[in-house]
N, C-alpha and C positions, 0 to 999 in steps of 0.2 A: 504493500499499499504506499503510494507516493505521500510525503508530507511537504507542507508549503508553511511559509511565513506570512502571517497576516497581522496587519495593525487594526486595532480596534477603533471604530470611528463613534462606538456609542456603548453605554455600559448595558450588557445583557447577559444573560446564563443561557448556557447549552451544555446538557448533561453536566458534568463535573466543573465543567469551565464557568468561572465569574469574571467578567472581562471590566476593564476600566478603559475609558477613551486614552488614546495615545499609545497606551501598551501594546508590545509585540507579543504574538503567541504562535505556537507551532501546532499545525492539525491536518488532518487528512484532505487530499484536494478536493474530494466529493462535499465534505462539509464545507469547506472555504468557499467554493462555488457557490454552494445555496446560500450562505450567509452573505456572500457579497450580494446576490441577486437581490436580498431584502436592504441592502444600503447600511448594513452592521459591521462590516469590516471591507479592508481594501487589501487584495493579494499583493504582497511585496516580492514574492520569487520563492524557489525551490530551498528547501532545508537540506542541510547536510545529514547524512546518516547518522552520525554521532551526537547531533544535538539532542538536548534534553526535552523531553515535554513538560515544560514549566507551566503547569496548570493553576498555581497560585500567584506566580509573578515574582516570586523571592528568589529564583535563581538555583532552587533546591530540586534534586530529580525525585520524582514520585517512587515510593516504596515499592520494591518489587511484590507482586501480587502472590499468594502462595498458590501452589498449584493444587487442583482438586484430585487427589488420587485416591482409588478406591483401596481399603484395607484388606490385606488377605483375608480371605474367608476361615473363619474357625470351624472346628469340628464339631459337629452336634453329637452331644452325648449320648442320644438315644440311637444313632444311626449305627447300622451293622457294617463291619468292616470286612 
């Protein structure tokens, strides 16, 4: 999924993103195009792959999400072997 840099033209919320006018954010191309059509952002260009998704505007990277792994099945005590 391609990422682009956008500049917020107005304050708005989109998912976990809460923007402030004038701040720059990184988001998917599709979201950026939709928000640009609404006049909420201006696309400034492509974002580098190593850029951080800075969702709160403080320069910190979002904590990695924990993986949703299924635990190993336990043996049923009543099951015949």
